[in-house]
C-alpha positions as CSV (number, residue, x, y, z in Angstrom):
1,M,126.1,-64.3,192.7
2,T,125.3,-66.3,189.5
3,T,127.9,-68.2,187.5
4,H,127.6,-65.6,184.8
5,E,128.3,-62.7,187.2
6,Q,131.3,-64.6,188.7
7,S,132.8,-65.2,185.2
8,K,132.2,-61.5,184.3
9,K,133.9,-60.4,187.5
10,K,136.9,-62.7,186.8
11,A,137.1,-61.3,183.3
12,I,138.1,-57.8,184.6
13,L,141.9,-57.9,184.3
14,H,143.8,-54.8,185.3
15,Q,146.9,-53.3,183.8
16,V,149.2,-50.2,184.4
17,V,149.3,-47.2,182.1
18,D,151.5,-47.6,179.1
19,D,154.5,-45.3,179.9
20,I,155.0,-46.4,183.5
21,A,158.5,-45.5,184.8
22,C,160.6,-45.0,188.0
23,W,162.7,-42.0,189.2
24,E,164.7,-41.3,192.3
25,L,162.9,-38.5,194.2
26,F,165.2,-38.2,197.2
27,H,168.6,-39.8,198.0
28,R,168.6,-40.4,201.8
29,K,170.9,-42.3,204.1
30,S,167.9,-43.9,205.8
31,G,166.7,-45.2,202.5
32,N,166.0,-43.5,199.1
33,I,162.5,-42.3,198.1
34,Y,161.3,-43.2,194.6
35,L,158.7,-41.9,192.3
36,V,156.7,-44.4,190.1
37,G,154.3,-43.1,187.6
38,S,153.5,-41.8,184.1
39,Y,155.3,-38.7,182.7
40,S,152.6,-38.2,180.0
41,L,149.8,-38.2,182.5
42,D,151.9,-36.5,185.2
43,K,150.5,-38.9,187.8
44,Y,152.8,-40.6,190.3
45,L,153.1,-42.7,193.5
46,V,155.8,-42.2,196.1
47,V,157.4,-45.5,197.1
48,P,160.2,-46.0,199.8
49,E,163.3,-48.0,198.9
50,S,162.1,-50.9,201.0
51,K,159.1,-51.5,198.8
52,I,160.3,-50.4,195.3
53,A,161.6,-53.8,194.1
54,Y,158.4,-55.7,194.5
55,T,156.3,-52.6,193.5
56,L,158.1,-52.6,190.1
57,D,157.8,-56.4,189.9
58,F,154.0,-56.0,190.5
59,M,153.7,-53.4,187.8
60,Q,155.5,-55.6,185.3
61,R,153.0,-58.4,186.0
62,L,150.0,-56.1,185.9
63,N,149.7,-56.4,182.1
64,G,146.0,-57.3,181.7
65,T,146.5,-61.1,181.6
66,S,146.4,-62.1,185.2
67,E,144.0,-61.6,188.2
68,L,145.3,-59.8,191.3
69,I,145.1,-62.9,193.5
70,N,147.3,-64.8,191.1
71,I,149.8,-62.0,190.9
72,Q,149.9,-61.8,194.7
73,N,150.5,-65.5,195.0
74,E,153.4,-65.3,192.5
75,L,155.0,-62.3,194.2
76,E,154.7,-63.8,197.7
77,A,156.3,-67.0,196.4
78,K,159.1,-65.1,194.8
79,W,159.8,-62.6,197.6
80,K,159.1,-65.1,200.4
81,R,157.1,-62.6,202.4
82,S,153.5,-61.5,202.9
83,L,152.6,-58.6,200.6
84,N,149.5,-56.4,200.8
85,I,148.9,-56.3,197.0
86,P,145.3,-55.0,197.3
87,L,146.5,-52.0,199.2
88,L,149.2,-51.3,196.7
89,F,146.7,-51.7,193.8
90,S,144.3,-49.3,195.6
91,K,147.1,-46.7,195.9
92,M,148.0,-47.0,192.3
93,K,144.4,-46.8,191.2
94,S,143.8,-43.7,193.3
95,S,146.9,-42.2,191.8
96,G,145.6,-42.8,188.2
97,L,148.1,-45.4,187.3
98,I,145.7,-48.3,186.6
99,K,143.6,-49.0,183.6
100,T,141.6,-52.1,182.7
101,A,141.9,-54.2,179.6
102,Q,138.3,-53.4,178.8
103,N,138.5,-49.6,179.4
104,S,141.6,-47.5,178.8
105,N,139.9,-44.1,179.1
106,L,141.8,-42.1,181.7
107,S,141.6,-38.5,182.9
108,N,144.6,-36.4,181.9
109,E,144.0,-33.9,184.7
110,P,146.3,-34.6,187.7
111,V,144.9,-33.7,191.1
112,S,147.7,-32.0,193.0
113,E,147.4,-30.4,196.5
114,M,147.2,-27.0,194.9
115,I,144.3,-28.0,192.5
116,K,142.5,-30.1,195.1
117,H,142.2,-27.3,197.6
118,S,141.7,-24.4,195.2
119,I,138.7,-22.7,193.5
120,N,139.8,-22.0,189.9
121,L,139.0,-18.5,188.7
122,L,140.9,-18.3,185.4
123,R,143.1,-20.7,183.4
124,L,145.1,-19.8,180.3
125,N,146.9,-22.2,178.0
126,M,150.7,-21.5,177.7
127,Q,151.6,-24.2,175.2
128,N,151.2,-21.9,172.3
129,L,153.9,-19.7,173.7
130,A,156.6,-22.4,173.7
131,W,158.6,-20.8,171.0
132,I,159.0,-17.7,173.2
133,F,160.0,-19.5,176.3
134,S,162.5,-21.8,174.5
135,R,164.3,-18.7,173.3
136,L,164.7,-17.2,176.7
137,T,166.4,-20.2,178.4
138,W,169.7,-18.4,178.2
139,L,168.5,-16.4,181.3
140,F,169.2,-19.6,183.4
141,H,172.6,-20.4,181.9
142,P,175.0,-20.7,184.8
143,A,177.0,-17.6,183.7
144,C,173.9,-15.5,183.5
145,L,172.7,-16.7,186.9
146,I,176.1,-15.8,188.4
147,I,176.0,-12.3,186.9
148,G,172.4,-11.8,188.0
149,I,173.0,-12.9,191.6
150,T,176.1,-10.8,191.8
151,A,174.3,-7.7,190.5
152,I,171.4,-8.3,192.9
153,T,173.8,-8.7,195.9
154,A,175.7,-5.5,194.9
155,T,172.4,-3.5,194.7
156,F,171.1,-4.7,198.1
157,I,174.5,-3.9,199.7
158,N,174.1,-0.3,198.5
159,V,170.6,0.1,199.8
160,G,170.6,2.7,202.6
161,T,168.4,3.0,205.7
162,H,166.7,6.2,204.2
163,D,165.6,4.1,201.2
164,I,163.9,1.6,203.4
165,I,162.2,4.3,205.4
166,R,161.0,6.1,202.2
167,I,159.6,2.8,200.8
168,K,157.6,2.1,204.0
169,Q,156.2,5.7,204.1
170,N,155.2,5.6,200.4
171,N,153.6,2.2,200.8
172,H,151.3,3.5,203.6
173,A,150.4,6.7,201.7
174,A,146.8,7.1,200.5
175,L,146.0,6.2,196.9
176,S,143.4,7.4,194.6
177,I,141.1,4.8,193.0
178,Y,142.9,5.1,189.7
179,L,146.4,4.7,191.2
180,Y,145.1,1.8,193.3
181,I,143.7,0.0,190.3
182,E,146.9,0.7,188.4
183,L,149.0,-0.7,191.2
184,W,146.9,-3.9,191.3
185,V,147.3,-4.3,187.5
186,I,151.0,-4.0,188.0
187,F,150.9,-6.4,190.9
188,I,149.2,-9.0,188.7
189,S,151.7,-8.3,185.9
190,L,154.6,-8.9,188.3
191,A,153.0,-12.1,189.5
192,I,152.6,-13.3,185.9
193,V,156.3,-12.4,185.3
194,H,157.1,-14.4,188.4
195,E,155.4,-17.5,186.9
196,I,156.9,-16.9,183.5
197,F,160.4,-17.2,185.0
198,H,159.3,-20.6,186.5
199,T,158.3,-21.5,183.0
200,I,161.6,-20.4,181.4
201,A,163.6,-22.3,184.0
202,A,161.5,-25.4,183.3
203,Y,162.2,-25.1,179.6
204,R,165.9,-24.9,180.4
205,Y,165.6,-28.4,181.8
206,G,163.4,-29.9,179.1
207,L,160.0,-29.5,180.7
208,R,157.0,-27.7,179.1
209,A,154.5,-25.6,181.1
210,K,150.9,-26.4,180.3
211,N,148.8,-23.5,181.7
212,I,148.8,-20.6,184.1
213,S,145.9,-20.3,186.6
214,L,144.4,-17.8,189.0
215,S,142.9,-19.6,191.9
216,L,141.6,-19.1,195.5
217,Y,143.7,-21.5,197.6
218,L,141.5,-22.8,200.5
219,G,138.7,-20.7,199.1
220,F,140.1,-17.3,200.2
221,I,143.8,-16.9,199.4
222,P,144.4,-15.6,195.9
223,L,147.3,-17.4,194.1
224,I,148.6,-17.3,190.5
225,Y,150.6,-20.5,189.6
226,V,151.9,-22.3,186.5
227,Y,151.3,-26.0,186.0
228,I,154.6,-27.7,184.9
229,P,154.1,-31.5,184.2
230,G,157.0,-33.8,185.1
231,I,158.8,-31.5,187.5
232,Y,159.3,-34.3,190.1
233,T,161.2,-36.4,187.5
234,L,164.1,-33.9,187.6
235,P,167.0,-34.1,190.1
236,P,166.4,-32.1,193.4
237,K,168.8,-29.3,192.5
238,K,167.0,-28.6,189.2
239,R,163.6,-28.7,191.0
240,I,164.9,-26.1,193.5
241,I,166.1,-23.8,190.7
242,I,162.7,-24.0,189.0
243,W,160.9,-23.2,192.2
244,S,163.3,-20.4,193.0
245,A,163.1,-18.8,189.5
246,G,160.0,-16.7,190.4
247,I,161.7,-15.2,193.4
248,Y,164.7,-14.5,191.3
249,S,162.5,-12.5,188.9
250,N,161.2,-10.4,191.8
251,L,164.8,-9.7,193.0
252,I,165.7,-8.6,189.5
253,S,162.7,-6.3,189.4
254,I,163.7,-4.7,192.7
255,M,167.3,-4.3,191.5
256,I,166.1,-2.5,188.3
257,L,163.7,-0.3,190.2
258,F,166.5,0.8,192.6
259,L,168.9,1.4,189.8
260,L,166.4,3.6,187.9
261,S,165.5,5.6,191.0
262,K,169.2,6.2,191.7
263,C,170.2,7.1,188.1
264,I,167.1,9.1,187.0
265,V,165.5,12.1,188.7
266,L,161.8,10.9,188.9
267,P,158.7,13.0,189.5
268,V,157.3,12.6,193.0
269,D,154.3,10.5,191.8
270,T,156.5,8.2,189.7
271,A,159.0,7.8,192.5
272,S,156.1,6.8,194.8
273,I,154.8,4.2,192.4
274,F,158.4,2.9,192.1
275,D,158.6,2.5,195.9
276,K,155.2,0.8,195.9
277,L,156.4,-1.6,193.2
278,V,159.4,-2.5,195.3
279,W,157.1,-3.2,198.2
280,V,154.9,-5.4,196.0
281,N,157.9,-7.4,194.9
282,I,159.0,-7.8,198.5
283,S,155.5,-9.0,199.4
284,I,155.5,-11.5,196.6
285,I,158.9,-12.9,197.8
286,V,157.7,-13.2,201.4
287,L,154.5,-14.9,200.3
288,N,156.3,-17.4,198.1
289,L,158.9,-18.2,200.6
290,S,156.3,-19.1,203.2
291,P,156.4,-22.9,203.7
292,F,153.0,-23.0,205.3
293,M,151.0,-22.9,202.1
294,A,151.4,-24.6,198.8
295,T,153.9,-22.0,197.5
296,D,157.5,-22.1,196.2
297,G,158.9,-22.1,199.8
298,Y,156.9,-25.2,200.7
299,Y,158.2,-27.2,197.8
300,I,161.8,-25.9,198.3
301,L,161.6,-26.9,202.0
302,S,160.1,-30.3,201.2
303,T,163.0,-30.9,198.8
304,I,165.7,-29.7,201.2
305,L,164.3,-31.8,204.0
306,K,163.9,-34.8,201.6
307,V,160.3,-35.3,202.9
308,P,157.6,-35.8,200.2
309,N,154.3,-34.1,200.8
310,I,155.4,-32.7,204.1
311,R,152.2,-30.6,204.6
312,T,149.8,-33.4,203.6
313,N,151.6,-36.0,205.7
314,A,151.8,-33.6,208.7
315,Y,148.0,-33.1,208.6
316,L,147.3,-36.8,208.1
317,E,149.5,-37.8,211.1
318,F,147.9,-35.0,213.2
319,K,144.5,-36.3,212.3
320,K,145.5,-39.8,213.4
321,W,147.0,-38.4,216.6
322,I,143.7,-36.6,217.4
323,K,141.8,-39.9,216.9
324,R,144.4,-41.7,219.1
325,E,145.3,-44.0,216.2
326,R,148.8,-45.3,215.5
327,N,150.8,-42.4,214.0
328,N,154.2,-41.0,213.2
329,F,153.3,-37.5,214.5
330,S,156.8,-36.1,215.4
331,T,157.8,-32.9,217.2
332,T,158.8,-31.4,213.9
333,M,155.4,-32.2,212.4
334,A,153.7,-30.8,215.5
335,V,155.6,-27.5,215.1
336,Y,155.0,-27.3,211.4
337,T,151.2,-28.1,211.7
338,S,150.8,-25.5,214.5
339,I,152.5,-22.7,212.6
340,S,150.7,-23.6,209.4
341,I,147.2,-23.6,211.1
342,A,148.1,-20.3,212.9
343,V,149.2,-18.6,209.6
344,I,146.1,-19.7,207.7
345,T,143.8,-18.7,210.6
346,W,145.5,-15.3,210.9
347,M,145.0,-14.7,207.1
348,L,141.3,-15.7,207.4
349,V,140.8,-13.5,210.5
350,R,142.5,-10.5,208.7
351,L,140.1,-11.1,205.7
352,C,137.1,-11.1,207.9
353,V,138.2,-7.9,209.7
354,Y,138.9,-6.3,206.3
355,I,135.4,-7.1,205.1
356,Y,133.8,-6.0,208.4
357,D,135.6,-2.7,208.4
358,D,134.6,-1.9,204.9
359,A,131.0,-3.0,205.6
360,F,130.9,-0.7,208.6
361,L,132.2,2.3,206.6
362,I,129.7,1.7,203.9
363,F,126.9,1.5,206.5
364,K,128.1,4.7,208.2
365,N,129.2,6.9,205.3
366,G,127.9,5.2,202.2
367,L,129.9,4.4,199.2
368,S,133.1,6.5,198.9
369,E,136.3,6.4,197.0
370,R,138.0,4.7,199.9
371,T,135.5,1.9,200.2
372,I,135.4,1.3,196.4
373,V,139.2,1.1,196.4
374,S,139.1,-1.4,199.3
375,L,136.2,-3.6,197.9
376,W,137.0,-3.9,194.2
377,P,139.5,-6.8,194.7
378,L,136.7,-8.8,196.5
379,A,134.3,-7.8,193.7
380,F,136.7,-9.0,191.1
381,V,137.1,-12.4,192.8
382,A,133.3,-12.7,193.1
383,I,132.9,-11.9,189.4
384,C,135.6,-14.5,188.5
385,I,133.8,-17.2,190.6
386,L,130.4,-16.5,189.0
387,A,132.0,-16.4,185.5
388,N,133.8,-19.7,186.2
389,K,130.7,-21.4,187.5
390,G,128.7,-20.1,184.5
391,W,131.3,-21.3,182.0
392,S,131.5,-24.7,183.8
393,K,127.7,-25.1,183.4
394,V,128.0,-24.3,179.7
395,I,130.7,-26.9,179.2
396,S,128.8,-29.6,181.2
397,S,125.6,-28.9,179.2
398,R,127.6,-29.2,176.0
399,V,129.1,-32.5,177.1
400,E,125.7,-33.9,178.2
401,H,124.2,-32.9,174.8
402,E,127.1,-34.6,173.0
403,I,126.5,-37.8,175.1
404,D,122.8,-37.8,174.4
405,E,123.5,-37.4,170.7
406,A,126.0,-40.3,170.8
407,I,123.4,-42.5,172.6
C-alpha cells in the first residue's frame, strides 16, 4: 500500500447518525435491555445493561474527528477493560446507525424481520390520511376501551352452542363464485380495518403510520401489515396495546355481527354471509395470535417474556447448536423453534396439497366454477408478483436513466 493510499484510508473518519438516542426496551431483574438508535430512520441496536454505558460513550466519541483505533484506546483506558470496538462498530453499521464524514447518504428504509423475509405485492402510503386517524384516537381512550371490552365480554357470554354449530355449518357450505369473491373482498376489508385500528392506537401514543403493505411472508403466507416507525421507543404496555388493537377490532366486528343477527330477522343468504364473516374474524384473530410467525402474537409474546427478537435469536442459536458451536440454545428455544418449524411446514404442505387437488380436478374435469373459485386467490397473488416486478423494473430503469444524465 502506497503512502497516498494509507493517508486516504486514515482520512475516513466515521460518525453516528445525527439523532442518536437511547430508550429502555425491557426492565428485567437480570439486567435491563436498551434500545439505541435513530427515531427518524427507525433503525436501532439492542444493547444489554452491561454494555450500555461504554456503548453510549463510544457513540459520543464517534463524531467524525477520531479514528476507531484511537477511540478504542481512549475507551479502554477509561473503562480499564478490553473492549471489542470493531465488533460494536460493525453491529452499528449493519443497523444503519453509522455514517462517514465524507458521505452522509443513508437509506431511510429499515429492514425488519417482516420486510426481510417477505415478497412485497402492494404498498400504499397512509401519511395522507393522518387527519382521519388523529380524529379517531378517542376509540382508545381508557373509558372507551373499558366500555368496548365489557360489551364484547357480555356478547360472548350470551353466545349459545346452537350459534357455534350454525356458524360451523354455514362456513363449510358451498359458495358460488360471486359469493366467494365477495367474501374475499370482505376478508381483505376486515384485514385492512384490523390494520387501521393498529394505526389509530399508534396515533393515540404519538406515533405515525407510514404505509400499509400486502406481502407474502416466507414467499407463500399472505399478510397485510402496517408499518409504524418508532413503536419500540414506547413503554411495553403501550406497545402491547398497539399490537392488540387489530384483534380488538375483530372482536368488535364479531360483537356487532352477533347483535345484528339477534336483533334483526335476516334473509337466509344474508344470515349465512354474517356467519361466514364471524368465522373470518375468528380466523384473523387466531392467525394474529400465533407467536410462530411475525404476527401480533409474536410481538406480544416477545414483549411479555422481555426477550427481544425471540424468533430470530432462537433460529440463530439453533443454527449454532446444529454446527456444534458455542450457543445459548435453551429448552424454551428448542420448544419454540420446533413448533415454529412445524407450523410453517404444515402451512406449506397444506398449500401444496391445495394446489395439487385443484390441478387434479382441472386435469380430470376441466375448468369449472369450483376450480375457478379455488384458484383465483393464487392467480391474484401471481398477478401482484408480476405487477410488482414490472413496476420495480420501471423504477430501476428510471433511476439508472437519472444517474446517467447526472454523470
